[in-house]
C-alpha positions as CSV (number, residue, x, y, z in Angstrom):
1,X,79.2,87.7,66.9
2,X,76.2,90.0,67.0
3,X,76.2,92.8,69.5
4,X,74.1,95.9,69.9
5,X,75.7,99.0,68.5
6,X,74.4,101.0,71.5
7,X,75.9,100.5,74.9
8,X,73.4,99.4,77.6
9,X,73.4,98.8,81.3
10,X,73.8,95.3,82.7
11,X,70.6,93.6,83.6
12,X,69.8,92.7,87.2
13,X,68.9,89.0,86.9
14,X,70.5,87.3,89.9
15,X,69.6,86.8,93.6
16,X,72.1,86.3,96.4
17,X,72.5,82.6,95.6
18,X,73.5,83.2,92.0
19,X,76.1,85.7,93.0
20,X,77.3,83.4,95.8
21,X,77.8,80.5,93.4
22,X,79.8,82.7,91.0
23,X,81.9,84.1,93.9
24,X,82.7,80.7,95.3
25,X,83.5,79.5,91.8
26,X,86.0,82.4,91.4
27,X,87.6,81.4,94.7
28,X,87.4,77.7,93.5
29,X,88.5,75.9,96.7
30,X,89.6,72.7,95.0
31,X,91.9,74.3,92.5
32,X,93.2,76.6,95.2
33,X,94.3,73.5,97.2
34,X,95.6,71.5,94.2
35,X,97.2,74.5,92.4
36,X,98.1,77.2,94.9
37,X,98.8,75.4,98.1
38,X,101.4,73.0,96.7
39,X,103.5,76.1,95.9
40,X,103.1,77.2,99.6
41,X,104.2,73.7,100.7
42,X,107.2,73.8,98.4
43,X,108.3,77.1,99.9
44,X,107.3,76.6,103.5
45,X,106.8,72.8,104.0
46,X,104.5,72.0,106.9
47,X,104.6,75.8,107.6
48,X,102.0,76.1,104.9
49,X,99.5,75.3,107.6
50,X,100.5,78.5,109.5
51,X,100.4,80.4,106.3
52,X,96.9,79.3,105.6
53,X,95.7,79.9,109.2
54,X,97.2,83.4,109.3
55,X,95.8,84.2,105.9
56,X,92.3,83.0,107.1
57,X,92.6,85.3,110.1
58,X,93.7,88.2,108.0
59,X,90.7,87.7,105.7
60,X,88.3,88.6,108.5
61,X,89.1,92.3,108.7
62,X,89.4,92.4,104.9
63,X,85.9,91.0,104.6
64,X,84.5,93.6,106.9
65,X,86.2,96.3,104.8
66,X,84.9,94.9,101.5
67,X,81.4,94.6,102.8
68,X,81.1,98.2,103.8
69,X,82.7,99.5,100.6
70,X,80.7,97.2,98.4
71,X,77.5,98.2,100.1
72,X,78.4,101.9,99.4
73,X,79.6,101.2,95.9
74,X,78.0,98.0,94.4
75,X,79.8,98.7,91.1
76,X,81.1,96.2,88.5
77,X,84.6,97.7,88.6
78,X,85.3,96.1,91.9
79,X,88.2,97.4,93.9
80,X,89.1,100.0,91.3
81,X,85.7,101.6,91.6
82,X,85.4,101.3,95.4
83,X,88.8,102.8,96.1
84,X,88.5,105.5,93.5
85,X,85.1,106.7,94.8
86,X,86.2,106.6,98.4
87,X,89.8,107.9,98.2
88,X,90.0,109.7,94.9
89,X,90.8,109.0,91.3
90,X,94.6,108.7,91.7
91,X,94.1,106.0,94.4
92,X,91.5,104.3,92.1
93,X,94.1,104.1,89.3
94,X,96.7,102.7,91.7
95,X,94.2,99.9,92.4
96,X,93.6,99.7,88.6
97,X,97.2,98.8,88.2
98,X,97.1,96.1,90.8
99,X,93.9,94.7,89.3
100,X,95.5,94.5,85.9
101,X,98.4,92.5,87.5
102,X,96.4,90.3,89.9
103,X,93.0,89.7,88.4
104,X,94.0,89.4,84.8
105,X,96.8,87.0,85.7
106,X,94.4,84.7,87.7
107,X,92.8,82.9,84.8
108,X,96.2,82.2,83.3
109,X,97.6,80.9,86.6
110,X,94.7,78.4,86.9
111,X,94.5,77.4,83.3
112,X,98.2,76.5,82.9
113,X,98.0,74.5,86.2
114,X,95.1,72.4,84.8
115,X,97.5,70.6,82.6
116,X,98.9,68.7,85.6
117,X,95.5,67.0,86.0
118,X,94.9,66.4,82.3
119,X,98.3,65.5,81.0
120,X,98.5,62.1,82.8
121,X,95.7,61.0,80.4
122,X,97.6,62.3,77.4
123,X,101.3,63.0,78.0
124,X,101.8,64.6,74.6
125,X,99.8,67.7,75.7
126,X,101.7,71.0,76.2
127,X,100.8,72.8,79.5
128,X,100.8,76.2,77.8
129,X,98.6,75.0,75.0
130,X,96.2,73.4,77.4
131,X,96.0,76.6,79.4
132,X,95.3,78.7,76.3
133,X,92.6,76.3,75.2
134,X,90.9,76.4,78.6
135,X,90.9,80.2,78.6
136,X,89.6,80.4,75.0
137,X,86.7,77.9,75.7
138,X,85.7,79.7,79.0
139,X,85.7,83.0,77.2
140,X,83.2,81.7,74.7
141,X,81.0,80.5,77.6
142,X,81.4,83.8,79.5
143,X,79.5,85.6,76.7
144,X,76.3,83.7,77.7
145,X,73.7,85.1,80.0
146,X,75.1,85.6,83.5
147,X,72.3,83.5,85.2
148,X,73.2,80.6,82.9
149,X,76.9,80.9,83.9
150,X,75.9,81.1,87.6
151,X,74.2,77.7,87.3
152,X,77.0,76.2,85.2
153,X,79.6,77.2,87.8
154,X,77.3,76.1,90.6
155,X,77.1,72.5,89.2
156,X,80.9,72.3,88.9
157,X,81.2,73.8,92.4
158,X,79.3,70.9,93.9
159,X,81.7,68.4,92.3
160,X,84.8,70.1,93.7
161,X,83.4,70.4,97.2
162,X,82.7,66.6,97.2
163,X,86.3,66.0,96.1
164,X,87.6,68.1,99.0
165,X,85.4,66.2,101.4
166,X,87.0,63.0,100.2
167,X,90.5,64.5,100.7
168,X,89.6,65.5,104.3
169,X,88.2,62.1,105.1
170,X,91.3,60.3,103.8
171,X,93.6,62.5,105.9
172,X,91.7,62.2,109.2
173,X,91.1,58.5,108.9
174,X,94.7,57.7,109.7
175,X,96.4,60.5,111.6
176,X,100.2,60.3,111.6
177,X,101.2,63.4,113.5
178,X,99.5,66.0,115.8
179,X,98.3,69.4,114.8
180,X,100.5,70.8,117.5
181,X,103.6,69.4,115.6
182,X,102.8,71.0,112.3
183,X,101.8,74.3,113.9
184,X,104.6,74.8,116.4
185,X,107.5,72.9,114.7
186,X,107.0,73.6,111.0
187,X,109.7,72.1,108.7
188,X,110.6,72.6,105.1
189,X,112.4,70.1,102.8
190,X,115.2,71.2,100.5
191,X,117.8,69.1,98.7
192,X,117.0,66.1,100.9
193,X,117.5,68.0,104.1
194,X,114.9,68.9,106.7
195,X,115.1,72.5,108.0
196,X,113.0,74.6,110.3
197,X,110.7,76.8,108.3
198,X,111.9,80.4,108.5
199,X,109.7,83.5,109.1
200,X,110.4,84.7,105.6
201,X,109.2,81.3,104.1
202,X,106.0,81.5,106.2
203,X,105.5,85.0,104.9
204,X,105.6,83.7,101.3
205,X,103.2,81.0,102.3
206,X,100.8,83.7,103.7
207,X,101.0,85.6,100.4
208,X,100.2,82.4,98.4
209,X,97.4,81.5,100.8
210,X,95.9,85.0,100.3
211,X,95.7,84.1,96.7
212,X,94.2,80.7,97.6
213,X,91.4,82.4,99.6
214,X,91.1,85.4,97.4
215,X,87.8,85.8,95.6
216,X,85.2,86.3,98.3
217,X,85.3,90.0,97.4
218,X,84.5,89.0,93.8
219,X,80.8,89.4,94.7
220,X,81.0,93.2,94.1
221,X,81.9,92.6,90.4
222,X,78.5,91.0,89.9
223,X,76.6,93.6,92.1
224,X,75.2,95.5,89.1
225,X,73.4,92.2,88.0
226,X,72.2,91.5,91.6
227,X,68.8,92.4,93.1
228,X,69.1,94.5,96.3
229,X,72.8,94.6,96.0
230,X,73.5,97.3,98.6
231,X,71.6,95.3,101.3
232,X,72.8,91.8,100.4
233,X,76.3,92.2,99.1
234,X,78.0,92.2,102.5
235,X,76.2,89.0,103.5
236,X,77.3,87.4,100.3
237,X,80.9,88.3,100.9
238,X,80.9,86.8,104.5
239,X,79.2,83.6,103.4
240,X,81.7,83.2,100.6
241,X,84.6,83.7,103.0
242,X,83.3,81.3,105.6
243,X,82.7,78.5,103.1
244,X,86.1,79.1,101.5
245,X,88.1,78.9,104.7
246,X,86.3,75.7,105.8
247,X,86.6,74.1,102.3
248,X,90.3,74.8,102.0
249,X,91.8,74.8,105.5
250,X,90.2,71.6,106.8
251,X,91.4,69.3,103.9
252,X,94.9,70.8,103.9
253,X,95.1,70.3,107.7
254,X,93.8,66.7,107.3
255,X,96.4,65.8,104.7
256,X,99.3,67.4,106.7
257,X,98.5,65.4,109.8
258,X,97.6,62.2,107.8
259,X,100.4,62.1,105.1
260,X,102.3,58.8,105.5
261,X,105.6,60.4,104.6
262,X,105.7,64.2,105.2
263,X,109.0,64.6,103.4
264,X,107.8,62.8,100.3
265,X,104.6,64.8,100.4
266,X,106.4,68.1,100.7
267,X,108.7,67.5,97.8
268,X,106.2,65.9,95.4
269,X,105.2,67.7,92.2
270,X,101.5,66.9,92.8
271,X,101.4,66.3,96.6
272,X,97.7,66.0,97.0
273,X,97.2,63.7,94.1
274,X,100.0,61.5,95.3
275,X,98.4,61.5,98.8
276,X,95.1,60.3,97.3
277,X,96.9,57.6,95.2
278,X,98.7,56.3,98.3
279,X,95.8,56.3,100.7
280,X,92.8,55.8,98.4
281,X,94.1,54.0,95.3
282,X,94.8,55.0,91.7
283,X,91.2,54.9,90.6
284,X,90.1,57.4,93.2
285,X,93.1,59.6,92.3
286,X,92.0,59.6,88.7
287,X,88.5,60.7,89.8
288,X,89.9,63.4,92.0
289,X,92.2,64.6,89.2
290,X,89.3,65.0,86.8
291,X,87.3,66.8,89.5
292,X,90.2,69.2,89.9
293,X,90.4,69.8,86.2
294,X,86.7,70.7,86.1
295,X,87.1,72.9,89.2
296,X,89.9,74.8,87.4
297,X,87.8,75.2,84.3
298,X,85.0,76.5,86.5
299,X,87.4,79.0,88.2
300,X,88.7,80.3,84.9
301,X,85.1,80.8,83.7
302,X,84.2,82.8,86.8
303,X,87.3,85.0,86.7
304,X,86.8,85.8,83.0
305,X,83.3,86.9,83.9
306,X,84.7,89.0,86.7
307,X,87.4,90.6,84.5
308,X,84.9,91.4,81.8
309,X,82.8,93.4,84.3
310,X,86.0,95.3,85.2
311,X,86.7,96.3,81.6
312,X,83.1,97.1,81.1
313,X,83.2,99.5,84.1
314,X,86.4,101.2,82.9
315,X,84.8,101.8,79.6
316,X,81.8,103.5,81.2
317,X,84.1,105.7,83.3
318,X,86.0,106.9,80.2
319,X,89.4,105.3,81.1
320,X,90.5,104.6,77.6
321,X,90.3,106.1,74.1
322,X,86.7,106.9,73.3
323,X,86.4,104.1,70.7
324,X,87.8,101.6,73.2
325,X,85.4,102.9,75.9
326,X,82.4,102.5,73.5
327,X,83.5,98.9,72.5
328,X,83.8,97.8,76.2
329,X,80.2,99.0,76.8
330,X,78.7,97.1,73.9
331,X,76.4,94.4,75.2
332,X,75.1,91.3,73.4
333,X,71.6,91.7,72.0
334,X,70.4,88.3,73.4
335,X,72.5,87.6,76.4
336,X,73.0,91.2,77.7
337,X,76.6,90.4,78.4
338,X,79.5,92.8,77.7
339,X,80.9,90.6,75.0
340,X,83.7,92.8,73.7
341,X,85.0,93.3,77.2
342,X,84.7,89.6,77.7
343,X,86.8,88.9,74.6
344,X,89.5,91.3,75.8
345,X,89.6,89.7,79.2
346,X,90.0,86.3,77.6
347,X,92.6,87.2,74.9
348,X,94.8,89.0,77.5
349,X,94.7,85.9,79.8
350,X,95.5,83.6,76.8
351,X,98.6,85.7,76.2
352,X,99.7,85.6,79.8
353,X,99.7,81.8,79.8
354,X,103.1,82.1,78.2
355,X,104.6,83.4,81.4
356,X,104.5,80.0,83.2
357,X,102.8,79.1,86.5
358,X,105.5,79.8,89.1
359,X,105.9,83.5,88.3
360,X,102.2,84.0,87.8
361,X,101.4,82.6,91.2
362,X,103.9,84.6,93.3
363,X,103.2,87.9,91.4
364,X,99.5,87.4,92.0
365,X,99.9,86.7,95.7
366,X,101.8,89.9,96.4
367,X,99.4,91.9,94.2
368,X,96.5,90.7,96.4
369,X,98.2,91.8,99.6
370,X,98.8,95.3,98.1
371,X,95.2,95.4,96.9
372,X,93.8,94.5,100.3
373,X,95.9,97.3,101.8
374,X,94.5,99.8,99.3
375,X,90.9,98.7,100.2
376,X,91.6,99.2,103.9
377,X,93.0,102.7,103.3
378,X,89.9,103.5,101.2
379,X,87.6,102.4,104.0
380,X,89.3,104.8,106.4
381,X,89.3,107.7,104.0
382,X,85.7,107.1,103.0
383,X,84.6,107.2,106.7
384,X,86.6,110.4,107.3
385,X,85.3,112.2,104.2
386,X,81.8,110.9,104.4
387,X,82.1,109.2,101.0
388,X,80.7,106.0,102.4
389,X,78.1,107.4,104.7
390,X,75.3,106.1,102.5
391,X,76.4,102.4,102.8
392,X,73.6,100.2,104.0
393,X,76.1,97.9,105.8
394,X,78.5,99.5,108.3
395,X,81.3,97.5,109.8
396,X,81.3,97.2,113.6
397,X,84.2,98.3,115.8
398,X,85.4,100.8,113.3
399,X,88.4,101.6,112.8
400,X,89.6,98.4,114.4
401,X,89.2,96.2,111.3
402,X,90.9,98.3,108.6
403,X,93.7,99.2,111.0
404,X,94.2,95.6,112.0
405,X,94.2,94.7,108.3
406,X,96.8,97.3,107.4
407,X,99.1,96.2,110.3
408,X,98.9,92.6,109.3
409,X,99.3,93.3,105.6
410,X,102.3,95.6,106.2
411,X,104.0,92.7,108.1
412,X,103.2,90.2,105.2
413,X,104.6,92.7,102.6
414,X,107.8,93.2,104.7
415,X,108.2,89.4,104.8
416,X,107.8,89.2,101.0
417,X,110.5,91.9,100.7
418,X,112.9,89.8,102.7
419,X,112.8,87.0,100.0
420,X,115.2,87.9,97.2
421,X,114.2,85.0,94.9
422,X,110.5,85.5,94.6
423,X,109.2,88.1,97.0
424,X,111.3,91.1,96.0
425,X,110.9,90.7,92.2
426,X,107.1,90.3,92.5
427,X,106.9,93.3,94.8
428,X,108.9,95.4,92.3
429,X,106.6,94.3,89.4
430,X,103.5,95.2,91.4
431,X,104.9,98.6,92.5
432,X,105.8,99.3,88.8
433,X,102.3,98.5,87.8
434,X,100.9,101.0,90.4
435,X,103.4,103.7,89.2
436,X,102.5,103.1,85.6
437,X,98.7,103.3,86.2
438,X,99.0,106.5,88.3
439,X,101.3,108.0,85.7
440,X,98.8,107.1,83.0
441,X,96.0,108.8,85.0
442,X,98.1,112.0,85.7
443,X,99.6,112.4,82.2
444,X,96.8,111.2,79.9
445,X,93.4,110.6,81.5
446,X,93.2,113.7,83.8
447,X,94.5,116.1,81.0
448,X,91.9,114.9,78.5
449,X,89.1,115.5,81.1
450,X,86.8,112.7,79.8
451,X,87.2,110.5,82.9
452,X,84.6,110.3,85.7
453,X,83.4,107.5,88.0
454,X,79.9,106.8,86.6
455,X,77.1,104.8,88.2
456,X,75.1,102.1,86.4
457,X,72.3,104.6,85.7
458,X,74.7,106.6,83.4
């Protein structure tokens, strides 16, 4: 594939709508509901509603924090760049470790899950092979011009939102139980028994729900290709969050109150597809399954685009060996995309498909909680040191929002630590990634002296 030998800056070619379409596609509400939420239902039963509601509330302070930091540092590196510039290089590399765990895992999580909605049409397909094929194809598309990808993802996004609307209508048409029942008396189903959902199980549901909502902050990864980014990036983040919460929480609530048999729903392998089959018929279920498969494909494309911008930015900062840095900065002569960084993002996600969906999902959820905590801390440090004084957008009621976010996230992380089967191992993996990244900075990067947070103009 042809690329320029000389690194170039990314081209500003998108307005707010293009970035919003890419951001919502990275969130991908349909695949969040059909892929992530079933895991929350498995672990917390009807308590998944509380998990999603708490996660939605928790997202508000995080959105305020993201908006201010993104306005101050509209840089393609995302959280790694924002935290590093606001709180110092060591903190930036701690976030770098979390990004490598969370963001790089995301395409693999989604791609492997897509097999559930394709295999019914061909049962000989291997889920891992399907996931790898999806990541490979989306990586090829991600090399195209960013505006082209914005409109491709936008078209798929419309289809998945229509599918979610159908899901909500089916649930609310025939309500079987009250919202009060699922909110106040959540139950979980295990080995044929019905039990009250524990606080620890709700904590796991919150972590998974954070992953389901995650992506509204993705807008900052595309800020270098957005006109008037410092002024518009905060508005884009809030629009993305609002649409995400409505598009995900409403259909899930509708299905929980409208499921004919809550125990069968809570123990099904594909609960939402089974619900559509039962209430709307097999033909509608097939249409919805195909829509979900397209939504997952769309989400993988958007996250590969995001991760490519992350690698591009790390190359500009001098994070790697000089030859690797130079390669990450090479942009395509025609599409102006960082095609080497895109290939690396794709190949790494192809390899991670081998881990399997369950581990990928839980590890990603904990990593997002830790990432949000790092961003909250960076917002406080940036205000105290003046590093973010130049931000066009300033969050109201400071320091209420970052402090509230930290308190809530600390509670969620403690709940994860109480779960020995999934929460504790995933927490250990994420902490190990942070330690490794900070150690890499201290032992290698800082000693060589080539690293510096560089702006797009450089």
